[in-house]
C-alpha positions in Angstrom: 23.8 -23.0 -7.3 21.7 -21.0 -8.9 20.4 -17.1 -8.5 17.2 -15.3 -9.3 14.6 -12.3 -7.9 11.3 -12.5 -7.9 10.5 -9.2 -9.5 11.4 -6.4 -10.1 10.2 -2.8 -10.1 8.5 -1.8 -13.2 8.4 2.4 -13.2 11.6 3.5 -14.9 14.2 5.7 -13.0 12.8 8.5 -14.1 9.0 7.7 -13.4 9.0 7.3 -17.4 5.5 4.7 -16.9 4.0 7.4 -14.8 4.3 10.1 -17.3 3.4 7.8 -20.4 0.2 6.3 -18.6 -0.8 10.0 -18.0 -0.5 11.1 -21.1 -2.5 8.2 -22.5 -5.8 9.1 -19.9 -5.1 12.7 -20.8 -5.2 12.1 -24.6 -1.7 13.8 -25.3 -0.3 10.4 -26.3 -1.7 7.4 -27.9 -1.3 3.5 -27.7 1.4 3.2 -29.5 3.5 5.6 -27.2 2.3 3.8 -23.8 3.4 0.6 -25.4 6.6 2.0 -26.7 7.5 3.5 -23.3 6.4 -0.3 -21.8 8.6 -2.3 -24.2 11.6 0.0 -23.1 11.0 -0.6 -19.6 10.9 -4.5 -19.9 13.9 -4.5 -22.0 15.5 -2.5 -19.2 14.8 -5.0 -16.6 15.7 -7.7 -18.3 19.2 -6.4 -19.3 20.1 -5.2 -15.9 19.3 -8.7 -14.4 21.3 -10.1 -17.2 23.9 -7.8 -16.5 24.3 -8.1 -13.1 24.7 -11.9 -13.0 21.2 -13.1 -11.8 21.2 -16.5 -13.1 17.2 -17.3 -13.8 15.5 -13.7 -15.1 11.7 -13.2 -14.5 9.2 -12.0 -17.1 5.5 -10.9 -17.1 6.6 -8.7 -13.8 5.7 -5.6 -15.8 2.0 -4.1 -15.7 0.7 -0.8 -17.0 -1.4 -0.5 -13.6 -1.7 -3.9 -11.2 -1.0 -7.4 -11.5 -4.3 -8.6 -10.1 -6.0 -6.5 -12.6 -3.7 -8.2 -15.3 -4.7 -11.4 -14.4 -8.2 -10.4 -14.6 -8.1 -9.6 -17.9 -6.0 -12.7 -19.1 -8.6 -14.7 -17.9 -11.6 -12.6 -18.9 -13.2 -11.8 -15.7 -14.8 -8.8 -16.5 -17.6 -7.9 -15.0 -20.4 -6.9 -17.2 -20.6 -3.3 -16.9 -16.9 -3.0 -18.5 -18.0 -5.4 -21.8 -19.4 -2.3 -23.7 -15.2 -0.9 -23.5 -12.6 -2.7 -25.2 -8.7 -2.8 -24.8 -7.1 -0.5 -22.8 -10.3 1.6 -22.7 -11.5 -1.1 -20.5 -8.4 -2.0 -18.6 -8.3 1.3 -17.4 -12.0 1.8 -16.9 -11.7 -1.4 -14.7 -9.0 0.6 -12.6 -10.2 3.9 -12.5 -14.4 3.7 -13.5 -15.4 5.7 -16.4 -18.6 8.2 -17.4 -21.1 6.4 -15.5 -19.4 3.4 -14.8 -18.0 2.7 -11.1 -14.3 1.0 -10.9 -13.7 -2.4 -9.1 -12.9 -1.9 -5.1 -9.2 -0.9 -4.5 -7.1 -2.3 -1.2 -3.9 -3.7 0.5 -1.5 -5.9 -0.7 -1.2 -7.7 1.9 0.9 -6.0 4.7 2.3 -3.6 2.2 1.7 -0.4 1.1 0.9 -1.6 -2.4 -2.6 -1.7 -4.0 -4.3 -4.0 -6.0 -7.3 -3.8 -7.8 -9.8 -6.7 -6.7 -11.3 -9.0 -9.2 -15.4 -9.9 -8.9 -16.7 -13.1 -9.5 -20.0 -14.4 -9.2 -21.5 -17.9 -10.3 -22.2 -17.3 -13.6 -18.4 -16.4 -13.9 -17.0 -18.3 -17.1 -13.0 -18.1 -16.9 -11.7 -18.2 -20.5 -7.6 -17.5 -22.1 -8.2 -14.3 -23.4 -6.6 -13.1 -26.8 -5.5 -16.7 -27.3 -1.8 -16.4 -27.7 -1.7 -13.1 -27.5 -1.8 -13.5 -24.1 0.5 -11.1 -21.9 3.1 -14.2 -20.1 3.1 -15.7 -23.3 3.6 -12.2 -25.3 6.2 -10.9 -22.9 8.2 -14.6 -22.9 8.2 -13.8 -26.6 9.4 -10.0 -26.2 12.2 -11.1 -24.2 12.9 -14.6 -25.8 13.8 -12.1 -29.0 16.1 -10.1 -27.3 17.8 -13.2 -26.2 17.3 -13.2 -23.0 15.4 -16.5 -21.7 13.0 -15.6 -18.4 10.5 -17.3 -16.3 7.1 -15.6 -16.6 5.6 -14.9 -13.2 1.7 -15.6 -12.7 -0.7 -14.6 -9.5 -1.3 -18.2 -8.2 -4.9 -19.3 -9.0 -5.5 -19.7 -5.4 -4.5 -16.3 -4.6 -6.4 -14.7 -6.9 -9.6 -16.2 -6.0 -8.8 -16.1 -2.1 -8.4 -12.0 -3.0 -11.6 -12.0 -4.9 -14.7 -10.9 -3.7 -18.0 -12.1 -4.6 -19.7 -9.4 -7.7 -22.8 -7.6 -6.5 -25.8 -9.8 -6.2 -24.3 -12.8 -5.6 -26.2 -15.1 -3.7 -25.3 -15.8 0.0 -22.6 -18.5 0.6 -21.1 -18.2 -2.7 -17.5 -18.0 -2.4 -14.7 -17.0 -5.7 -12.7 -20.0 -4.5 -16.1 -22.2 -5.7 -14.5 -21.4 -9.2 -11.4 -22.8 -8.4 -11.4 -25.6 -10.8 -12.8 -23.6 -13.5 -10.1 -21.1 -13.0 -7.7 -24.0 -13.0 -8.3 -25.1 -16.1 -7.1 -22.2 -18.0 -4.0 -21.9 -16.0 -3.7 -25.3 -17.3 -4.2 -24.4 -21.2 -1.8 -21.3 -20.6 0.8 -23.6 -18.9 0.5 -25.5 -22.3 0.7 -22.8 -24.4 4.3 -21.4 -22.3 6.0 -24.6 -22.7 4.8 -24.8 -26.4 6.8 -21.5 -26.7 9.5 -22.6 -25.4 9.6 -21.3 -21.6 11.3 -24.2 -19.0 10.0 -22.7 -15.7 6.7 -20.9 -14.4 6.5 -19.2 -11.6 3.4 -18.8 -9.7 2.9 -16.5 -7.0 0.5 -17.8 -4.1 1.5 -15.2 -0.9 -1.9 -15.9 0.9 -0.4 -19.0 1.9 1.2 -16.8 4.1 -1.9 -16.1 5.9 -3.8 -18.6 8.4 -5.6 -21.0 6.0 -8.7 -23.2 6.6 -8.2 -27.1 5.9 -11.0 -26.4 2.6 -8.2 -23.7 1.6 -5.4 -26.0 1.9 -7.4 -28.8 0.1 -7.7 -26.4 -3.0 -4.3 -25.5 -2.8 -3.5 -29.1 -2.9 -6.2 -30.2 -5.6 -5.3 -27.2 -8.1 -1.4 -28.2 -8.0 -1.8 -31.7 -8.6 -3.9 -30.7 -11.8 -1.1 -28.6 -12.7 1.5 -30.3 -11.9 -0.1 -33.3 -13.6 -0.4 -31.7 -17.0 1.3 -34.1 -19.7 3.1 -30.9 -21.5 4.3 -28.1 -19.5 7.2 -26.3 -18.1 8.2 -26.6 -14.5 7.0 -25.1 -11.7 7.7 -23.0 -9.0 5.3 -22.1 -6.3 6.7 -19.0 -4.9 5.5 -17.4 -1.5 6.4 -14.3 0.5 5.7 -12.1 3.4 5.8 -14.5 6.2 5.4 -18.3 7.7 3.5 -20.4 5.3 3.2 -23.6 8.3 0.5 -25.8 6.9 0.9 -24.9 3.7 4.3 -26.2 3.6 3.7 -29.9 3.8 1.0 -29.6 1.2 3.0 -28.3 -1.4 6.3 -30.3 -0.5 3.5 -33.5 -1.5 2.8 -32.1 -5.2 4.6 -32.7 -8.0 6.0 -29.2 -8.4 9.1 -28.9 -9.0 10.5 -25.9 -6.7 8.9 -24.3 -3.7 10.2 -20.2 -3.2 10.0 -19.4 0.9 10.7 -16.0 2.5 13.1 -16.6 5.3 13.4 -13.0 5.9 9.6 -12.3 7.2 9.2 -15.9 7.8 12.2 -17.3 9.3 10.0 -19.8 10.9 10.4 -21.0 7.6 13.5 -22.5 8.1 12.8 -24.9 10.7 9.6 -25.8 9.4 11.6 -27.5 6.4 13.7 -29.4 8.7 10.3 -30.5 10.9 9.3 -32.0 7.7 12.6 -33.6 6.5 12.9 -31.5 4.0 11.2 -31.3 0.6 13.1 -34.1 -1.4 14.1 -33.9 -4.9 12.8 -30.4 -5.6 14.1 -27.5 -5.4 14.3 -24.7 -2.8 14.3 -20.8 -3.6 15.4 -19.0 -0.5 14.4 -15.7 0.1 17.3 -14.9 2.0 17.7 -11.2 0.7 15.0 -8.5 2.3 12.9 -7.5 -0.8 10.8 -4.7 1.4 13.3 -2.8 3.0 16.5 -0.9 2.0 18.9 -2.2 4.6 21.9 -3.9 3.2 21.7 -7.5 3.9 24.3 -9.2 6.2 26.1 -11.3 3.9 27.5 -13.2 6.3 24.0 -14.0 8.0 22.6 -15.0 4.5 25.3 -17.3 3.6 25.4 -18.7 7.0 21.4 -19.2 6.7 21.6 -20.7 2.9 24.4 -23.1 4.1 21.7 -24.5 7.1 19.7 -25.3 4.2 21.8 -27.2 2.6 20.4 -31.1 2.6 17.2 -29.5 2.8 16.1 -30.1 -0.9 17.7 -31.1 -4.0 18.8 -27.4 -5.4 19.3 -24.4 -4.0 18.5 -20.9 -6.0 19.5 -18.0 -4.0 16.9 -15.1 -4.0 15.0 -12.4 -2.8 12.1 -12.2 -0.2 9.7 -10.9 -2.5 9.3 -8.7 -5.4 11.9 -6.0 -5.5 8.7 -3.6 -6.4 8.7 -2.7 -2.8 11.8 -1.1 -3.1 13.2 2.2 -5.1 15.4 1.4 -8.2 18.9 2.0 -7.6 20.8 3.4 -4.8 23.4 5.0 -7.2 21.2 7.5 -8.6 20.8 8.8 -4.8 24.6 9.1 -4.4 25.5 10.3 -8.0 25.7 14.2 -8.9 21.7 14.8 -8.7 21.1 13.2 -5.9 20.0 13.6 -2.1 23.3 13.7 -0.6 22.6 11.0 1.9 25.1 10.9 5.1 27.7 8.8 3.7 27.1 6.7 7.0 23.5 6.1 6.0 24.7 5.3 2.4 26.9 2.8 2.5 24.2 1.0 4.8 21.5 1.2 2.1 21.1 -1.3 -0.8 18.1 -0.4 -3.5 16.9 -3.0 -5.9 19.8 -2.8 -8.5 22.0 -3.7 -5.5 19.7 -6.1 -3.5 20.1 -8.0 -7.2 23.5 -7.7 -6.9 23.7 -9.1 -3.3 21.7 -11.9 -4.4 24.2 -13.1 -7.0 27.6 -12.5 -4.3 26.1 -14.7 -2.3 25.4 -17.6 -4.9 29.2 -16.9 -5.7 30.2 -17.0 -2.5 28.1 -20.4 -1.8 29.7 -22.0 -5.1 33.4 -20.6 -5.0 33.6 -20.0 -1.6 33.8 -17.1 0.7 37.3 -15.6 0.0 35.6 -14.9 -3.4 33.7 -12.0 -2.5 35.8 -10.8 0.3 36.4 -7.4 -0.7 32.4 -7.2 -0.2 32.3 -8.0 3.4 31.8 -5.7 6.4 31.2 -5.7 9.8 27.9 -4.4 11.9 27.1 -0.9 11.8 28.2 0.8 15.8 25.7 0.7 18.6 24.4 3.7 19.6 25.3 5.7 16.8 22.1 7.2 16.1 20.4 7.1 19.7 19.0 10.1 21.1 18.9 10.1 25.0 16.6 12.7 25.9 13.7 11.0 23.9 14.4 7.7 25.6 14.2 9.5 28.5 10.9 11.2 28.0 9.1 8.3 27.2 10.4 6.5 30.3 9.2 9.4 32.2 5.6 9.3 30.7 5.1 5.6 30.8 2.2 4.0 29.5 0.6 7.6 28.7 -2.7 5.9 26.9 -5.5 7.1 28.9 -9.0 7.5 27.6 -10.0 10.7 27.3 -13.9 11.1 29.0 -16.3 10.8 25.5 -19.3 12.6 27.7 -17.2 15.2 28.3 -15.5 15.8 24.7 -19.0 15.9 23.5 -20.4 18.7 25.5 -17.2 20.6 24.8 -16.6 20.1 21.2 -17.7 22.0 18.2 -21.6 22.7 18.2 -22.2 21.6 14.3 -25.0 20.7 12.1 -26.5 17.0 11.6 -24.3 15.4 9.1 -21.4 17.5 9.3 -19.6 18.2 5.8 -15.8 18.3 5.8 -13.0 16.7 3.7 -9.8 14.3 4.7 -6.9 16.9 4.0 -5.2 17.6 0.8 -6.9 19.5 -2.0 -5.6 19.5 -5.7 -1.9 20.1 -6.2 -1.6 23.1 -9.2 1.3 23.0 -11.3 2.2 26.6 -9.9 2.0 25.3 -6.1 4.3 22.1 -7.4 6.7 24.5 -9.2 7.0 27.0 -6.5 8.0 24.3 -4.1 10.7 23.1 -6.7 11.8 26.3 -7.0 12.0 27.1 -3.0 13.4 24.0 -3.1 16.4 24.6 -5.5 16.8 28.4 -4.2 15.5 29.6 -7.3 12.9 31.7 -4.5 13.8 32.9 -1.1 11.6 31.7 2.3 9.3 35.0 1.6 8.5 34.5 -2.1 7.8 30.8 -1.3 5.6 31.8 1.8 3.9 34.1 -0.2 2.5 31.5 -3.0 1.6 29.3 -0.4 -0.6 31.7 1.6 -2.7 32.7 -1.6 -3.2 29.0 -2.4 -4.6 28.5 1.1 -6.4 31.7 0.7 -8.4 30.0 -2.6 -9.2 26.4 -1.0 -10.5 28.2 2.2 -12.8 30.5 0.1 -13.9 27.5 -2.6 -14.7 26.0 0.5 -16.9 28.5 2.0 -18.5 29.0 -1.3 -19.2 24.9 -1.7 -20.7 25.3 2.2 -18.6 22.5 3.9 -18.6 22.9 7.6 -15.0 22.1 8.6 -12.4 22.8 6.7 -9.1 22.1 5.8 -6.1 24.8 4.7 -5.6 22.1 1.5 -1.7 21.3 2.1 -0.3 22.7 -0.6 2.9 23.0 1.1 3.2 19.0 1.4 4.6 17.0 -1.1 3.2 13.6 0.9 1.4 13.0 4.1 4.3 11.2 5.0 7.9 12.6 4.0 6.4 16.3 4.8 6.3 15.3 8.2 10.0 12.7 8.0 11.8 15.9 6.6 11.0 17.6 9.9 11.9 15.2 12.0 14.8 14.3 13.3 16.2 10.4 12.8 14.6 10.3 9.4 16.4 10.9 6.0 14.7 11.2 2.6 15.7 10.5 -0.9 15.6 12.6 -4.5 14.7 9.5 -6.7 13.6 6.7 -3.9 10.3 6.2 -6.0 8.3 3.3 -5.0 4.6 2.3 -6.8 1.9 2.8 -4.2 -0.9 2.2 -6.7 -1.5 2.9 -10.8 0.8 6.1 -11.8 1.0 6.9 -7.7 4.3 6.8 -6.8 5.8 7.6 -3.1 9.3 7.9 -2.1 9.3 6.4 1.5 11.8 8.7 3.7 14.0 6.1 5.8 13.8 5.6 9.3 17.2 5.4 10.8 17.7 6.5 14.0 15.8 8.0 17.2 12.8 10.4 16.0 12.5 13.6 17.7 10.8 17.2 16.5 13.2 20.2 16.3 10.3 22.7 16.4 6.6 22.9 15.2 5.5 21.0 11.7 2.1 22.4 11.1 1.1 24.9 13.5 2.4 28.2 11.4 0.1 27.3 8.2 -2.7 25.7 9.9 -2.8 29.1 12.2 -2.8 31.4 9.3 -5.5 29.1 7.6 -7.7 29.7 10.9 -6.8 33.2 11.0 -8.5 33.7 7.9 -11.9 32.1 8.3 -14.6 32.3 11.4 -15.4 28.2 10.5 -13.5 25.5 12.3 -10.0 24.6 10.3 -8.4 21.0 11.1 -4.7 20.4 11.8 -3.5 17.7 9.9 -0.9 15.4 11.0 0.0 11.5 10.3 -0.1 9.0 12.8 2.6 6.8 14.1 1.8 3.6 12.5 1.3 5.5 9.3 5.0 7.1 10.0 6.1 3.6 10.3 4.5 1.6 7.5 5.4 4.2 4.6 8.8 4.3 5.6 11.6 2.2 5.6 12.3 1.5 9.3 15.3 0.6 10.8 15.6 -3.2 12.2 17.8 -2.5 15.2 14.7 -2.3 17.7 10.8 -3.1 17.8 8.6 -1.4 15.8 6.4 -0.6 19.4 10.0 1.2 20.4 10.1 3.0 17.3 6.3 3.9 16.9 6.6 5.6 20.5 9.3 7.7 19.9 7.4 8.9 16.7 4.2 9.3 19.0 6.1 12.1 21.1 6.9 14.2 18.6 3.4 14.5 17.3 2.1 14.7 20.9 4.6 18.0 20.9 2.7 19.1 17.9 -0.7 18.7 19.0 -0.2 20.7 22.3 1.2 23.6 20.2 -1.8 23.5 17.9 -4.0 23.6 21.0 -1.9 26.5 22.3 -2.6 28.0 18.9 -6.3 27.7 19.5 -6.8 24.8 16.7 -10.0 23.1 17.7 -9.8 20.3 15.5 -7.2 17.9 14.8 -7.1 15.0 12.4 -4.5 12.6 13.0 -4.5 9.9 10.0 -3.9 6.4 10.2 -4.4 4.9 7.2 -2.1 1.7 7.5 -3.3 0.6 10.8 -4.9 -2.6 9.4 -2.2 -2.4 6.4 1.1 -3.8 9.6 -1.6 -6.5 11.0 0.4 -9.5 11.2 -0.9 -12.1 8.4 -1.4 -14.8 10.8 -4.2 -14.1 13.9 -1.7 -15.1 16.6 0.3 -11.9 15.8 -2.9 -9.3 15.4 -3.3 -9.0 19.8 0.6 -8.0 20.9 0.7 -5.8 17.1 -3.0 -4.0 18.0 -2.0 -3.6 21.5 1.3 -1.6 20.4 -0.4 0.2 17.3 -3.5 1.5 19.3 -1.2 2.3 22.3 1.6 4.8 19.8 -2.0 6.5 18.5 -3.4 7.3 22.0 -0.1 8.2 23.3 0.1 11.0 20.6 -3.4 12.3 21.3 -4.6 11.4 24.8 -3.2 14.6 26.0 -5.2 16.9 23.9 -8.3 19.1 26.3 -11.5 17.6 26.2 -12.4 20.7 23.7 -10.2 20.0 20.9 -12.2 17.2 18.6 -9.6 14.6 17.2 -10.3 12.6 14.4 -8.5 9.9 12.4 -8.6 8.8 8.6 -8.5 5.2 7.2 -8.2 4.1 3.5 -8.0 1.4 1.1 -7.9 -1.8 3.8 -10.3 -4.2 4.6 -11.1 -3.3 8.2 -12.9 -6.7 9.7 -10.5 -7.6 11.5 -9.7 -4.2 13.2 -12.8 -3.1 14.1 -12.4 -3.4 18.0 -9.3 -1.5 17.3 -11.3 1.3 15.1 -12.9 2.3 18.5 -9.7 1.7 20.4 -7.9 4.3 19.4 -10.5 6.7 21.3 -10.5 9.5 18.4 -14.2 11.7 18.0 -14.6 10.9 14.5 -12.9 8.2 12.4 -13.3 8.8 8.8 -13.0 5.7 6.6 -13.0 4.5 3.0 -16.7 3.0 2.2 -17.7 3.9 -1.3 -16.6 1.5 -3.0 -17.5 -1.0 -0.7 -20.9 0.8 -0.5 -20.8 0.8 3.2 -19.8 -2.7 4.5 -18.0 -1.3 7.0 -21.0 0.6 9.1 -22.5 -2.9 10.1 -19.5 -4.3 11.4 -18.4 -1.3 13.1 -22.5 -1.5 14.9 -21.9 -5.2 15.9 -18.5 -4.5 17.8 -20.0 -1.9 19.6 -18.6 1.2 17.6 -20.1 4.4 19.6 -18.2 7.4 18.3 -18.6 9.1 15.3 -17.7 8.2 11.6 -17.1 9.4 8.2 -17.9 6.6 5.9 -16.3 8.1 2.2 -19.6 8.7 0.2 -17.0 9.0 -3.3 -14.6 7.6 -4.6 -11.6 9.7 -5.2 -9.4 7.6 -6.7 -11.6 7.5 -9.9 -12.0 10.4 -11.9 -15.9 10.1 -12.2 -17.5 12.9 -10.3 -20.7 10.8 -8.6 -23.7 12.6 -8.9 -26.2 14.6 -5.7 -29.0 11.2 -5.9 -25.7 8.4 -6.0 -24.4 10.3 -2.9 -27.4 11.1 -1.4 -28.2 6.9 -1.5 -24.8 6.6 -0.3 -25.5 8.5 2.8 -29.3 7.0 3.1 -27.8 3.6 2.9 -25.1 5.0 6.1 -27.7 5.8 8.1 -29.8 2.9 8.0 -26.1 1.8 10.5 -25.2 4.7 12.1 -27.3 7.9 14.2 -27.4 10.7 12.2 -25.9 12.7 15.3 -23.1 10.5 14.4 -22.4 10.7 11.2 -20.1 13.0 9.0 -20.2 13.3 5.3 -16.8 13.5 3.6 -14.8 11.8 0.3 -13.2 8.5 1.0 -9.7 9.9 1.1 -7.6 13.2 0.4 -8.0 15.0 -3.1 -4.4 15.5 -4.0 -4.2 13.6 -7.2 -7.2 14.8 -8.5 -7.7 18.1 -10.7 -10.3 21.0 -8.8 -12.5 20.2 -12.9 -13.3 16.5 -11.0 -13.2 17.9 -6.8 -15.7 21.0 -7.2 -18.6 19.5 -9.0 -18.0 16.6 -6.9 -17.7 18.8 -3.2 -20.8 20.7 -4.2 -22.8 17.5 -5.0 -21.7 15.8 -1.8 -22.7 18.9 0.4 -26.2 19.2 -1.6 -26.7 15.7 -0.6 -25.8 16.3 3.1 -28.5 19.7 2.7 -31.1 16.8 1.0 -30.8 14.3 3.8 -30.7 16.9 6.6 -33.7 18.3 5.4 -35.5 15.1 5.9 -33.9 14.7 9.4 -35.5 17.9 10.4 -39.3 17.2 9.4 -41.3 16.7 12.0 -42.0 13.3 12.9 -39.3 11.8 11.4 -36.3 9.7 13.2 -32.8 10.7 12.8 -32.3 7.2 11.7 -33.5 5.2 9.0 
C-alpha cells in the first residue's frame, strides 16, 4: 500500500519564487540567481516529501511561470513572433509579452483560480523535443536523483495539452490543435525513452481534460495516444492521472490500454468509484486513489478515507493512496499560521485545517493504516465537528423572509434614469497601482506602528492623487483606486463575519501573482459598511461619477476555501445578502455607479454540461439577489476576466447588470459576436488592452480594437476600459496606456459624430 501526491506548491514558504522572478524581470538579479532559487525550492519540496514518508515522490512539478508554458517550450511550440528571442527572454515574453510582441492568451485552469498560458498551434507547427537531453523533465529528474531521491517525472498529457490549445492567428477554418496529436505523441515517445534511459521507473501524464465532456473522436484520440506510448519497447511505467471530477466514458478507454496505472479523483469525482465497479475494475493495473482533497483546506476525514480505500480493494492489482490533484492549489504549511508570526487562527478552526504539508502527512497516515491497521494511527483520529457551531440565526431568517429576491429591474426605465455620458464612455476596472508607500502604510497600520488617523491620511492622499490623475487623463467614470485593499476577495472577507484569513497562506494564481484565499467557515454576515467611507470620500473630491467597487458572491466563494457542510448555493446567498446591504448603503450615500465584480462566474462552471443549468441558476440568482434591490437610477456594472466565456453567454445577460466589462484584449474581441448571437442587449466594455503584460499599447492599436468591437456592438452600448484592474502594474506603464486608451476613444468618437456616419461599424 504505497502513497504519493500528484504535485506540490512551488512558490516557497516566504514567496521566494515571486521575489526571485520579479528581481530577474527588473534587472536586479541575473539568470544564475533565479536558477539557484529555483533549485533550492525543488530540493526543499523533494526533501519535505521524503521526510514526511511519501513513498512515490513527483518531479517536474516546479515551474518558473506555468506548466503549460513549460510544455510548449519543451515541445518547441513557440510561435514565430517569439523566435527572435532566446532562453528566459523568450519564455517570459510568451507569458508577459515584450516590446512590440503580444503575449500568448491566458485563461483559467479548468474550474480553479489558477491561470495557464494558452498554447497556439497551426497546420505548420512542427513539434520537437527542445534542447535534447537538457529537456526540463530530464534535468529535474537528474537533479533529484543526484540528491539520492528517486522521483516520478510529471508531464501534461498530450491530449490535455492539445485540447487546451487554440489555433494560431490565421489558421484555416476547421483546423483543431488536436489534429496534431500523432506528431506530438512522437515527441512524448522520444522523451519517455530518454527518461527510461536516465533511470526513471515511472512517469505521470496528467489528463485533467478527461473530467469534462469528451466526444467519441476525442476518446478515440486518447486511446490512440496511449496505445502508442504504452507500446514503446523501452519506457518507464505510465501513470495517467485525472482530476477535478468524474471521467465517465474515458475510464474504460484508459482501462483498455497498456498503461500501468490510472489516477482518479475520488473527492471531486465520487462517481469514479461506482464507475470502476461498473467495468469490473482495472485488472492488473495500479489505482492511484485521490482520497485527500487537494483543493480545499479542510482536514481529511481519515475514517471515511480509509473506508473509501477499503471499498476499492479488489478493483485493481495495487492501490496507491494519493491526493485528489496537485497540492499547488492550497497553501504550503498550516504550522506557519499557528507559529509565533502566524495569524492567530481560532483554535477551533485551526484544528480542522490541513495545508499542503499536512495533506501529504494525511496521505501517509491513510497508507499506514491500510497496511498496519486502524490502531496504528488511532492518535490521529478525531470525531466530527459540532453541528451548528458557526450558525447565524438572524442571517438565515432574513434570507427566508426575502424568498427568491431576484426580480429583474426594468431596462428602459434604467436607461432613462441613469447617467448621461458621451458615446464610448471611458473608465477603468477598479484598482490602480499600489505604491511602496501605500503598501507600507497598510503594513504599518496592521502592525500598530501608525494609528487610524495617520493611516487614513495616507489613504486619502493617495485617493486624491489617483482621482486627479484620472481627471487629467480624461476618464469619464472614475474609481478611487482601492489603495486600502490588499486583495479583492480578502479585503471583504476581513470585514465579514464567517470568514477567517491567513498571514502566510499564499497560493499561486499566475506567474508571480499570488493570493491568500480566505477561509469561509461559517454563516456570513456584514457587521458594518465595508466600502462606504472610502467611496463617499472619493465622490466628495470630484464632480465626475465615482464607481463603488464590490466583489460578487460567486467570486467570494470561488477565491476562498469554502465550508463543505452546506450547499454552495446557500453560502452564496448569505454573501449576496451582505452585498445587498452594502449596495443599499452606497446608494443612500449618493453613489450612482456600483460595480459588482464576478470574474469567477465561468470558473466555477461544472466541467460536465449536465451540471451547468443548476450551477448557473444559483450563481445568477446570487448576483441578482445582491443587486436587484438597487434603484433604477443606480447603474450596476459587473466585470469578468480570463475565462472562456462561450458556455456562459446567456448567463452574462441574465445577471441583469447595466454594463459588463470583460477580458477581450488577448482574444481579439472574440466574445462580442457570441454575445450578439445570444441576444445580449445591455452595455459592454470589452478590454482594449491587456494589463497582465508590461507592454504599453499605442493609440492606433487600441483604436483598431475599438473599431473591431464596433463591428459587433452599437456605439451607444460600448464602453472603453482595460481588461482588468491595474493593481499589479506600475504607474510608468499605466499612465501612458490610459492616456492612449482615452485618445483612441476620442478618435473613434469623432468619427461617430461625423454627419452621415453610422454609429455601428
